[in-house]
C-alpha positions as CSV (number, residue, x, y, z in Angstrom):
1,M,11.2,-24.8,10.4
2,D,8.3,-26.5,12.2
3,S,5.9,-23.6,12.1
4,I,5.8,-20.7,9.6
5,A,3.5,-17.6,9.6
6,I,3.2,-16.0,6.2
7,S,2.1,-12.4,6.1
8,F,0.6,-12.0,2.6
9,S,0.4,-8.3,1.8
10,G,-1.7,-8.7,-1.4
11,G,1.1,-7.6,-3.7
12,R,3.1,-9.4,-6.4
13,S,6.3,-9.9,-4.4
14,S,4.3,-11.3,-1.5
15,A,2.4,-13.7,-3.8
16,V,5.7,-15.0,-5.3
17,M,7.1,-15.4,-1.8
18,T,4.1,-17.2,-0.5
19,K,4.2,-19.8,-3.3
20,L,7.9,-20.2,-2.8
21,V,7.4,-21.0,0.9
22,L,4.5,-23.4,0.3
23,D,6.6,-25.3,-2.2
24,K,9.8,-25.3,-0.2
25,Y,8.4,-26.0,3.3
26,K,5.7,-28.6,2.5
27,D,6.2,-30.4,5.8
28,S,5.9,-27.3,8.0
29,N,2.8,-26.1,9.8
30,I,2.0,-23.0,7.8
31,E,-0.6,-20.3,8.4
32,I,-1.2,-17.6,5.8
33,T,-2.9,-14.4,6.8
34,F,-4.0,-11.3,4.9
35,A,-4.9,-8.2,7.0
36,N,-7.6,-6.1,5.3
37,T,-7.9,-2.4,6.4
38,G,-10.8,-1.6,4.1
39,F,-8.8,0.8,2.1
40,E,-7.2,-1.7,-0.2
41,H,-7.9,-1.4,-4.0
42,E,-10.6,-3.7,-5.2
43,D,-8.1,-5.4,-7.6
44,T,-5.8,-6.1,-4.7
45,L,-8.7,-8.0,-3.0
46,R,-9.4,-9.8,-6.2
47,F,-5.7,-10.7,-6.6
48,V,-5.6,-12.1,-3.1
49,N,-8.6,-14.2,-3.7
50,D,-7.3,-15.5,-7.1
51,C,-3.9,-16.3,-5.6
52,D,-5.6,-18.2,-2.8
53,C,-7.9,-20.2,-5.2
54,Y,-5.3,-21.0,-7.9
55,L,-1.9,-21.1,-6.1
56,F,-2.3,-21.5,-2.3
57,G,-5.0,-24.1,-2.0
58,G,-7.5,-21.9,-0.2
59,R,-5.3,-21.4,2.8
60,V,-5.4,-17.6,3.2
61,V,-7.2,-16.4,6.3
62,W,-8.6,-12.9,5.8
63,I,-8.2,-10.9,9.0
64,E,-9.7,-7.6,10.0
65,A,-9.0,-5.6,13.1
66,V,-11.8,-5.1,15.6
67,V,-11.1,-1.8,17.4
68,N,-12.7,-1.4,20.8
69,P,-13.5,2.3,21.3
70,V,-13.1,2.0,25.1
71,A,-9.9,3.5,26.4
72,G,-7.4,0.9,27.6
73,E,-9.1,-1.9,25.7
74,G,-6.9,-3.6,23.0
75,V,-7.5,-4.4,19.4
76,G,-9.1,-7.7,18.5
77,F,-9.7,-9.5,15.2
78,K,-12.4,-11.2,13.1
79,V,-12.1,-13.6,10.2
80,V,-13.7,-12.5,7.0
81,D,-13.5,-13.6,3.4
82,Y,-13.4,-12.1,-0.1
83,E,-17.1,-11.6,-0.2
84,T,-17.5,-10.1,3.3
85,A,-14.2,-8.1,3.5
86,A,-14.6,-4.4,4.3
87,R,-14.4,-2.1,1.3
88,N,-15.2,1.3,2.7
89,G,-12.3,1.7,5.2
90,E,-14.3,0.5,8.2
91,P,-11.4,-1.1,10.2
92,Y,-9.1,1.9,9.3
93,I,-11.7,4.5,10.2
94,A,-12.4,2.7,13.5
95,G,-8.7,2.9,14.2
96,V,-8.4,6.6,13.6
97,R,-11.5,7.4,15.6
98,K,-9.8,5.9,18.6
99,Y,-6.1,6.7,18.0
100,G,-6.3,9.8,15.8
101,L,-5.2,10.3,12.2
102,F,-2.2,8.0,11.3
103,N,0.8,9.8,9.8
104,Q,4.6,9.9,9.7
105,T,4.9,10.8,13.4
106,S,2.0,8.5,14.4
107,P,2.4,5.5,12.1
108,A,0.6,3.0,14.3
109,C,-1.8,1.7,11.6
110,T,0.4,-1.3,10.7
111,S,0.6,-2.3,14.3
112,R,-3.0,-1.7,15.3
113,L,-4.6,-2.9,12.1
114,K,-2.3,-5.7,10.9
115,I,0.3,-6.9,13.4
116,V,-1.9,-7.1,16.5
117,P,-4.9,-8.8,14.8
118,M,-2.7,-11.2,13.0
119,E,-0.8,-12.2,16.1
120,K,-4.0,-12.7,18.1
121,Y,-5.4,-14.9,15.3
122,L,-2.2,-16.9,15.2
123,K,-2.2,-17.4,18.9
124,T,-5.5,-19.3,18.5
125,K,-3.6,-21.7,16.3
126,G,-0.8,-22.2,18.8
127,F,1.6,-19.7,17.3
128,I,3.1,-17.8,20.3
129,R,5.3,-14.7,20.2
130,G,7.3,-13.2,23.1
131,K,9.7,-15.2,25.2
132,N,8.1,-18.4,24.1
133,L,8.3,-17.6,20.4
134,N,7.7,-20.9,18.5
135,Y,7.4,-20.0,14.9
136,W,9.1,-18.1,12.0
137,T,7.5,-15.3,10.0
138,A,8.0,-15.0,6.3
139,I,8.1,-11.5,4.8
140,G,8.0,-10.7,1.1
141,I,10.8,-8.2,0.8
142,R,13.0,-8.7,-2.4
143,V,16.8,-8.8,-2.7
144,D,16.7,-5.3,-4.3
145,E,14.9,-4.0,-1.1
146,I,17.4,-5.4,1.3
147,D,17.6,-2.0,3.1
148,R,14.1,-2.6,4.4
149,V,15.1,-5.7,6.4
150,S,14.5,-5.5,10.1
151,V,17.6,-5.1,12.2
152,N,16.2,-7.6,14.7
153,Y,15.0,-10.2,12.2
154,K,17.0,-13.0,13.7
155,E,15.9,-12.6,17.3
156,N,12.3,-12.2,16.1
157,Q,12.6,-15.3,14.0
158,I,11.8,-13.4,10.8
159,F,13.1,-14.6,7.4
160,Y,13.0,-13.2,3.9
161,P,12.6,-16.1,1.3
162,L,12.9,-13.8,-1.7
163,I,16.2,-12.4,-0.4
164,D,17.5,-15.9,0.4
165,E,16.7,-17.0,-3.2
166,G,18.0,-13.8,-4.8
167,V,14.7,-12.8,-6.3
168,N,14.4,-9.2,-7.6
169,K,11.6,-7.1,-8.9
170,R,12.2,-8.1,-12.5
171,E,11.8,-11.7,-11.7
172,V,8.7,-11.1,-9.6
173,L,7.1,-9.1,-12.5
174,K,8.0,-11.9,-15.0
175,K,6.5,-14.6,-12.8
176,C,3.3,-12.7,-12.2
177,A,2.9,-11.6,-15.9
178,A,2.7,-15.4,-16.7
179,L,-0.3,-15.7,-14.4
180,P,-3.8,-15.5,-16.0
181,F,-4.9,-13.3,-13.0
182,D,-2.0,-10.9,-12.5
183,L,-2.7,-7.6,-10.8
184,Q,-4.3,-5.0,-13.1
185,I,-3.2,-1.9,-11.1
186,D,0.1,-0.1,-11.2
187,E,2.2,-0.2,-8.0
188,H,1.2,3.2,-6.7
189,Y,-2.4,1.9,-6.2
190,G,-1.1,-1.0,-4.1
191,N,-1.9,-1.6,-0.4
192,C,-4.0,1.2,1.2
193,V,-4.6,3.4,-1.8
194,G,-4.2,6.7,0.1
195,C,-1.4,5.5,2.4
196,F,0.7,8.3,3.9
197,K,3.8,6.2,3.4
198,K,3.7,6.6,-0.3
199,S,5.5,9.5,-2.0
200,T,3.7,12.7,-2.8
201,R,4.1,12.0,-6.5
202,K,2.3,8.7,-6.2
203,L,-0.5,10.1,-4.1
204,A,-0.9,13.2,-6.3
205,T,-1.0,10.9,-9.4
206,I,-3.8,8.9,-7.8
207,A,-5.6,12.1,-6.8
208,K,-5.3,13.5,-10.4
209,D,-6.4,10.3,-12.1
210,T,-9.0,8.9,-9.7
211,P,-9.9,11.6,-7.0
212,E,-12.8,9.5,-5.8
213,Y,-10.4,7.2,-4.0
214,F,-9.7,10.0,-1.6
215,D,-13.3,10.8,-0.7
216,K,-13.2,8.7,2.5
217,W,-9.7,9.9,3.4
218,E,-11.0,13.5,3.1
219,E,-14.0,12.7,5.3
220,I,-11.9,11.3,8.1
221,E,-9.3,14.1,7.7
222,N,-12.0,16.7,8.3
223,E,-13.7,14.8,11.1
224,L,-10.6,14.0,13.1
225,K,-8.2,16.8,12.2
226,D,-8.3,18.3,15.8
227,F,-8.4,14.9,17.6
228,K,-5.2,13.9,19.5
229,T,-3.1,16.5,17.8
230,E,-0.3,16.7,20.5
231,N,3.2,16.4,19.2
232,N,2.3,15.7,15.5
233,H,0.2,18.6,14.3
234,D,0.5,21.4,11.8
235,P,2.1,24.2,13.9
236,K,0.2,26.8,11.7
237,T,-3.3,25.4,12.2
238,G,-3.0,23.2,15.3
239,F,-4.6,20.4,13.2
240,R,-3.2,16.9,12.6
241,R,-2.4,16.1,9.0
242,I,-2.1,12.8,7.3
243,Y,0.4,13.5,4.6
244,R,4.1,14.7,4.6
245,Q,4.7,18.4,4.6
246,Q,1.3,18.9,6.3
247,N,-0.5,18.3,3.0
248,T,-4.2,17.6,3.0
249,V,-6.2,15.6,0.5
250,K,-7.1,18.9,-1.3
251,D,-3.4,19.8,-1.5
252,L,-2.7,16.5,-3.2
253,I,-5.4,17.1,-5.7
254,Q,-4.0,20.6,-6.4
255,I,-0.5,19.3,-6.8
256,G,-1.7,16.6,-9.3
257,N,-3.5,19.2,-11.3
258,Q,-0.6,21.6,-11.7
259,P,0.3,22.1,-15.4
260,D,3.9,21.1,-14.7
261,F,3.2,18.1,-12.5
262,R,5.0,14.9,-13.7
263,P,2.8,11.9,-12.8
264,F,4.3,8.8,-11.3
265,S,5.1,6.0,-13.8
266,S,6.6,2.7,-12.7
267,K,8.1,2.3,-16.2
268,E,9.8,5.6,-15.9
269,K,10.9,4.9,-12.3
270,D,12.5,1.6,-13.4
271,A,14.3,3.2,-16.4
272,Q,17.9,4.2,-16.1
273,G,18.2,7.9,-15.5
274,Y,15.0,8.5,-13.6
275,L,15.3,11.8,-11.7
276,F,14.0,11.9,-8.1
277,D,13.1,15.0,-6.1
278,D,11.2,15.8,-2.9
279,F,8.0,14.5,-4.4
280,D,9.5,11.0,-4.5
281,L,10.4,10.7,-0.9
282,E,8.7,7.7,0.8
283,F,8.2,6.7,4.4
284,G,9.5,3.3,5.2
285,C,8.1,1.6,2.1
286,G,6.3,2.8,-1.0
287,E,4.9,-0.3,-2.6
288,S,3.8,-2.4,0.3
289,C,3.3,-2.4,4.0
290,E,4.8,-5.6,5.4
291,I,4.6,-6.2,9.1
292,Y,7.7,-5.9,11.3
């Protein structure tokens, strides 16, 4: 492969994948990007920076979407770094103010805030998509997540190094545990902390333990609940909701504070015999938000 674009999500699997690609394809032209929405956990940002400093040779380019509020104008990008990266949801909030609240029926946040800005940056480096596609994209999906592989991965020149090498979650955790700068957060805090793609159990657990992480989400929910509600609104209220089953942030907090609520635990989830119910349904992906 002459040219490879690595989409670094900021999680453990993506970190292991990135190091694997850098070691295996030393002679390739490689670009590594991390798209920051402003709603990532602070320890995710710290982990991205440490991985870049100690494993990747300072090659990660931090990208943020620049949303033009004018109708018909596309999303641009800007390059930031660990120090200047948004930490109060600024890119995400700009996106919902133009496109409405993102949710299961309007899941354009990955496209608007990650894929488009990344592709526009890569184009400045000679990486072209479309009919003249001239590079491969590496995605950090593991062999135990093979059901998340894109059906069009070959024609879109996407490859999955961890699947090719047979790397599973246990191996990823083992490799990262050996690092002096492993992630210090459990998996349900990964990626955008309040992401609607996560299960209700994960979100309610966050809301129970650290409700302050939902302050900004509640602000945008209240501000934009009646903006662009066509085809994806709560039929009872006419408002658009972020979370599955038309839950609001307040609903998640109430669920988490119920006496019989069973909080999410990655250790319990990975143990044999873990019982799943409707609270554990996830949309697309629960631990990360890889592009494509």
